[in-house]
C-alpha positions in Angstrom: -39.5 7.1 -8.1 -37.4 10.4 -8.0 -34.9 9.1 -5.1 -34.5 6.4 -6.9 -33.6 7.8 -10.2 -31.1 10.5 -8.1 -29.3 7.4 -6.5 -29.6 5.1 -10.2 -27.5 8.4 -12.0 -25.1 8.5 -9.0 -24.5 4.6 -9.4 -24.1 5.4 -13.3 -21.0 8.0 -12.8 -19.5 6.3 -9.8 -19.2 2.5 -12.4 -17.9 5.4 -14.9 -15.4 6.9 -12.0 -14.2 3.2 -10.9 -13.1 2.6 -14.5 -11.0 5.1 -14.7 -10.3 4.8 -11.5 -9.0 1.3 -11.9 -7.4 2.3 -15.3 -5.2 4.7 -13.6 -4.2 2.6 -10.4 -3.2 0.0 -13.1 -1.4 2.4 -15.2 0.4 4.3 -11.7 1.0 0.3 -10.7 2.6 -0.5 -14.3 5.1 2.6 -14.0 5.4 2.8 -10.4 6.8 -1.0 -10.9 9.0 -0.1 -14.0 10.6 2.3 -12.1 11.3 -0.1 -9.4 12.5 -2.0 -11.8 15.2 0.7 -13.3 16.0 1.4 -9.7 16.9 -2.2 -8.9 19.0 -2.7 -11.9 21.1 1.0 -11.2 22.1 -0.3 -7.3 22.4 -3.9 -8.6 24.7 -1.4 -11.6 26.5 0.6 -8.5 27.0 -2.4 -6.3 29.0 -4.5 -9.1 31.1 -1.1 -9.8 32.1 -1.3 -6.1 32.8 -4.6 -5.9 35.2 -4.2 -8.8 36.8 -1.0 -7.5 37.7 -2.9 -4.3 39.0 -5.7 -5.8 41.1 -3.3 -8.2 42.1 -2.0 -5.1 42.8 -5.0 -2.9 44.1 -6.5 -6.0 46.8 -3.2 -6.5 47.5 -3.5 -2.7 48.4 -6.9 -3.1 50.8 -6.3 -6.0 52.3 -4.1 -4.2 53.3 -6.0 -1.5 54.5 -9.0 -4.0 56.7 -6.3 -5.6 58.5 -5.1 -2.1 58.4 -9.1 -1.3 60.4 -10.0 -4.9 62.6 -7.0 -4.4 63.4 -7.6 -0.9 64.3 -11.4 -1.4 66.4 -9.7 -4.6 68.6 -7.9 -2.1 68.7 -10.9 0.7 70.4 -13.6 -2.1 73.0 -11.1 -3.5 73.7 -10.7 0.8 73.3 -14.5 1.4 75.8 -15.3 -1.7 78.3 -13.0 0.0 78.0 -14.3 3.2 78.4 -17.2 1.9 81.7 -16.3 -0.1 83.3 -14.9 2.3 82.6 -17.8 5.3 84.7 -19.9 2.8 87.5 -17.7 2.5 91.4 -18.7 5.1 92.2 -14.8 4.4 90.8 -13.5 8.4 91.7 -10.3 7.4 89.6 -9.8 4.3 86.9 -11.3 6.4 87.2 -9.0 9.2 87.6 -5.7 6.7 84.3 -6.6 5.4 82.1 -8.7 8.0 81.2 -5.2 9.1 78.7 -4.8 6.3 76.6 -7.7 7.0 76.2 -7.7 10.8 74.7 -3.7 10.6 70.4 -3.4 10.3 69.7 -4.1 6.7 67.0 -2.0 6.8 63.7 -4.1 5.2 60.3 -3.9 6.8 58.5 -6.8 8.7 57.6 -9.2 6.5 53.6 -8.6 6.1 51.1 -10.7 7.4 48.3 -12.1 4.5 45.1 -10.0 4.1 41.8 -11.6 4.6 39.5 -8.7 5.0 38.6 -9.2 1.5 36.7 -12.7 2.3 34.7 -10.4 5.3 33.8 -8.0 3.1 32.2 -9.7 -0.2 30.4 -12.0 2.8 29.1 -9.0 3.4 27.8 -7.7 -0.2 26.2 -11.0 -0.5 24.7 -11.6 2.7 23.4 -7.7 2.1 22.0 -8.6 -0.8 20.3 -11.4 0.2 18.5 -9.9 3.1 17.6 -6.8 0.3 15.7 -9.8 -1.4 14.0 -11.2 1.7 12.7 -7.6 2.9 11.6 -6.9 -0.6 10.0 -10.5 -1.3 8.3 -9.9 2.2 6.9 -6.0 1.3 5.4 -7.2 -1.9 3.7 -10.0 -0.3 2.0 -8.0 3.1 1.9 -5.2 0.5 -0.9 -7.5 -2.0 -2.3 -9.2 1.0 -3.5 -5.7 2.2 -4.7 -4.5 -1.0 -6.8 -8.4 -1.6 -8.0 -7.8 2.2 -9.1 -4.0 1.8 -12.9 -3.3 2.0 -14.6 -1.8 -0.7 -17.7 -2.1 0.9 -17.6 1.7 2.2 -17.7 2.9 -0.8 -21.9 2.4 -1.2 -22.0 4.1 1.9 -22.8 0.8 4.2 -20.6 1.6 6.9 -18.0 3.8 8.4 -14.5 3.7 7.8 -12.1 1.1 9.8 -9.7 3.4 9.9 -11.1 6.8 11.2 -7.8 8.1 12.4 -6.6 8.3 9.2 -9.5 10.2 7.8 -10.8 12.7 10.6 -9.3 16.0 9.8 -10.7 15.1 6.5 -14.1 14.8 7.6 -13.9 17.8 10.1 -12.1 19.9 7.5 -15.4 19.0 5.0 -18.0 19.5 7.5 -18.3 23.6 6.8 -21.1 25.3 7.5 -20.9 27.8 4.3 -21.7 25.9 1.0 -19.5 27.6 -1.0 -16.4 26.4 1.3 -17.5 22.8 1.1 -17.6 23.3 -2.2 -14.1 23.8 -2.4 -13.2 21.6 0.0 -14.9 19.0 -2.3 -13.1 20.3 -5.7 -9.7 19.9 -3.5 -10.5 16.5 -2.7 -11.2 15.4 -6.3 -7.7 17.2 -7.2 -6.1 15.0 -4.6 -7.5 11.9 -5.4 -6.3 12.4 -9.3 -2.6 14.2 -8.3 0.2 12.6 -9.7 3.5 13.7 -11.5 1.9 13.4 -14.7 -1.1 15.3 -14.0 0.7 17.8 -11.3 0.9 20.7 -13.8 -2.9 20.7 -15.1 -4.4 20.0 -11.7 -2.2 22.9 -10.0 -3.2 25.1 -13.2 -7.1 24.4 -11.7 -6.4 25.0 -7.4 -4.8 28.6 -8.7 -8.3 29.8 -10.0 -9.9 28.6 -6.5 -11.5 31.4 -4.6 -9.1 30.7 -1.2 -10.1 34.2 0.8 -10.9 33.1 4.3 -9.0 31.2 7.6 -11.5 28.5 7.2 -11.3 28.1 3.5 -7.3 28.3 3.5 -7.2 25.9 7.3 -9.4 23.2 5.6 -7.5 22.8 2.7 -4.1 22.6 4.9 -5.7 20.1 6.6 -6.8 17.8 3.8 -3.7 18.1 2.1 -1.8 17.2 5.4 -4.1 14.3 6.0 -4.2 12.7 2.5 -0.3 13.5 2.3 0.0 11.0 5.2 -2.5 8.3 4.6 -0.9 7.8 1.0 3.3 8.3 2.3 4.0 6.7 -1.6 2.7 9.9 -3.0 4.0 12.5 -0.2 6.5 14.2 -2.3 4.2 15.0 -5.0 1.5 16.3 -1.6 5.0 18.1 -0.6 5.1 19.3 -4.0 1.9 20.7 -3.6 2.2 22.2 -0.3 5.8 24.4 -2.3 3.4 25.4 -4.5 1.1 27.5 -3.0 2.6 28.0 0.4 2.5 31.8 -0.4 -1.6 31.9 0.4 -2.7 34.7 2.5 -5.7 35.6 3.8 -7.3 37.9 6.8 -7.5 36.4 10.1 -10.8 35.8 11.3 -10.1 37.9 14.6 -8.0 40.4 12.8 -8.4 41.6 9.3 -5.2 43.7 9.8 -3.5 40.9 10.3 -3.1 37.8 7.4 -2.3 34.2 8.4 -0.4 32.5 5.6 -0.5 28.8 4.5 3.0 27.4 5.1 2.6 28.6 8.9 -0.9 26.7 9.3 0.9 23.5 7.5 4.0 23.6 9.9 1.3 23.9 13.2 -0.5 21.0 12.1 3.0 19.0 11.5 4.1 20.1 14.7 1.2 19.4 16.8 0.8 15.9 15.1 4.3 15.0 15.5 4.5 16.2 19.1 1.5 15.0 20.2 1.3 11.6 18.9 0.5 8.8 21.6 2.2 6.1 22.1 1.3 2.5 23.6 2.2 1.5 26.7 -0.5 -1.7 27.2 -0.6 -1.8 30.5 -3.7 -4.1 31.3 -5.7 -4.6 34.7 -5.5 -8.5 34.8 -8.4 -8.3 37.3 -10.6 -6.9 35.1 -11.2 -9.2 32.7 -11.2 -13.0 31.4 -8.3 -14.9 29.9 -10.6 -14.6 26.4 -11.8 -10.8 27.4 -8.2 -10.1 27.6 -7.3 -11.5 24.6 -9.0 -10.1 22.5 -8.6 -6.7 23.7 -4.6 -7.6 23.1 -5.3 -7.9 20.1 -7.5 -5.4 18.9 -4.9 -3.6 20.9 -2.4 -4.6 18.1 -4.1 -4.0 15.6 -4.7 -0.5 16.5 -1.6 0.1 17.6 0.3 -1.0 13.7 -2.5 1.7 12.6 -1.1 4.6 14.7 2.4 3.2 13.7 1.6 3.4 10.0 -0.1 7.3 10.6 3.4 8.0 12.5 5.5 7.1 9.7 3.7 8.6 7.1 3.5 11.9 8.8 7.7 11.7 9.2 7.7 10.5 5.3 5.6 13.9 4.7 8.4 16.2 6.9 10.9 14.5 5.1 9.3 16.1 1.6 8.3 19.3 3.2 12.2 19.3 3.8 13.1 18.4 0.4 11.3 21.6 -0.8 12.5 23.9 1.8 9.7 24.2 3.1 11.3 22.8 6.7 14.7 24.3 8.2 17.4 21.8 9.3 16.6 23.2 12.6 13.2 21.5 12.5 14.4 18.6 11.5 17.6 17.9 14.0 15.1 18.5 16.9 12.5 16.0 15.3 16.1 13.2 15.4 16.2 14.1 19.1 12.9 14.0 20.2 12.7 10.5 18.3 16.1 10.1 20.1 14.6 10.6 23.4 11.6 8.9 23.0 13.8 5.3 22.5 10.2 3.3 21.8 9.8 0.9 18.6 7.6 3.6 16.7 10.2 6.5 17.1 13.2 4.4 16.3 11.2 3.4 13.2 10.5 7.0 12.0 14.3 7.6 12.7 15.0 4.8 10.2 12.7 6.8 8.0 14.2 10.1 8.2 17.6 9.0 7.9 17.0 7.0 5.1 15.2 9.4 3.3 17.1 12.6 4.1 19.4 11.5 5.8 22.0 12.2 2.9 21.0 15.5 2.5 21.9 16.5 6.0 25.4 14.5 5.7 27.8 17.5 4.5 31.3 17.9 5.7 29.4 21.1 7.3 26.8 19.2 9.3 29.6 16.2 9.6 30.1 16.9 13.3 26.2 16.7 14.1 25.1 13.5 12.4 28.5 11.8 13.3 27.2 11.9 17.0 23.6 10.8 15.9 24.9 7.7 14.3 27.4 6.7 17.3 23.4 6.7 19.1 22.2 4.1 16.6 25.5 1.9 16.8 24.9 2.5 21.1 21.4 1.0 20.8 22.9 -1.9 18.2 25.1 -2.7 20.3 23.1 -2.6 23.1 20.7 -4.6 21.6 17.7 -2.4 23.4 15.0 -3.0 20.7 13.5 -5.3 19.1 15.8 -7.5 15.9 13.5 -6.1 13.1 14.2 -2.1 14.5 17.8 -3.0 15.2 18.1 -4.6 11.4 16.5 -1.1 10.7 19.2 1.1 12.8 22.0 -1.3 10.8 21.1 -0.6 7.7 20.9 2.9 8.3 24.9 2.7 9.6 25.4 1.1 6.3 23.9 3.0 3.5 26.0 5.9 5.3 29.0 3.9 5.0 28.4 2.6 1.0 27.7 6.4 0.4 31.4 7.6 2.1 32.7 4.5 0.0 31.2 5.5 -2.6 32.8 9.3 -2.8 
C-alpha cells in the first residue's frame, strides 16, 4: 500500500507536470510561429526591396542607353542633311573643300545590344521563392509527422529510449556515486528542461547558487548541457548563452588539487571529441551471410540508424556555431572544422558544412577574411559543377552560394 501510495503521488505530480509542460509547449510554439511569420514577412520585404532596386538600376541603365542613342541620332540626322545638300551642289571646289569633314571618323560608339539579363534575374527570383515555399512546407509536414509519431510510453518507464545515442551522455553523467552530486545533476536537468529565452535570467540566477566544487560535478554539468543542446538544436542558442555565463567556473583537479580545471576547457574538449570521432556509415554488407529478407531488414535498420546519427552530427555543428557566436570558440577552430568537413566529403559532412555556413558564414565573411572564404565557396561551386553529391546536398550547397551573393547584392 505504501509503495502504491508513493507511485500515486508521483503520478499526480507527473500529471501536473504534464499540464504545465503542455501549456509551456503551446506558448513556446505560438511564439516560435509568430517569430517565423515575422521573419518570413521581413524576408519578403527584403526581397521586394532587392527586386525594386534591381528594377530601378536596370531602368536607369536603359534610360541612359536611350538618351545616348537619341543624341547620336540627332547628330547623325544633321550630318545626313548636310551630306544630302553637299551632294546636290554643282560647285566641285566647294564639294572638295567640305567633304573631308564627312569621311573622317565620327566618334560614335557601337550600337549596344538589347540586354536580356533581367529575364534571367526575375525568373530566378520566382524559382527561388517557389523552392523556398516547397521546402518550408516539406519541413513543416515532416516535423509534424515526427511530433505525432513520438512514443510517449517511455515517460511511464515502460521501455528504454529508442534513441540512446541522444541521451547516453546524460545517463552516464547522472550515475554518480555521491548523492550530493546526483542531486545537483537532477536540479541542473530540471533547469535545462525549463530553460528558454524568457526564463533564462531567473534560472541562471538559480545555477549561480549551486555548489559546484569538484571535477565530477563540473564535468557532469558540461556533459548534461552538451547532450541537451545537440538533442534540441532549436534551443542551442540558449544553451550556448548558458555556457557563456558559467564558462569561468573552476574546480581543483581530482588528481592534483593544486591545478584547476575550468568549464570552458571541459566543454570544448567534449565538442572536439564528438566532432572529430564521429563515425560515418559506409554500409558494406556481406551478401553471402544473409537472406534477401534479412538483408532488407538490416538495410532499413541501418538507414534509420544513419539518419539518427546524422541528426546528432548536425546538432553538434549547430551547437559549435552558437558557441562561436558567444565568443567561446576561436576562428581557427571553426576553420579547422570547415576543412575537416571538406576533407570528409561524405553526405553528412557536406550537410554539416551547409549548416555551418548558413548559421555563421555571414559572420566570417568580411573584408579581412574574404580571401579565405572565397576559397571555400569555390570548393562548393566545384562540387556543384561536378554533381559529386546527391541532389538534396547539391541544392543545399547552391542555397549557401546564393545566400552569399544575396548578402553581397544587399551591401
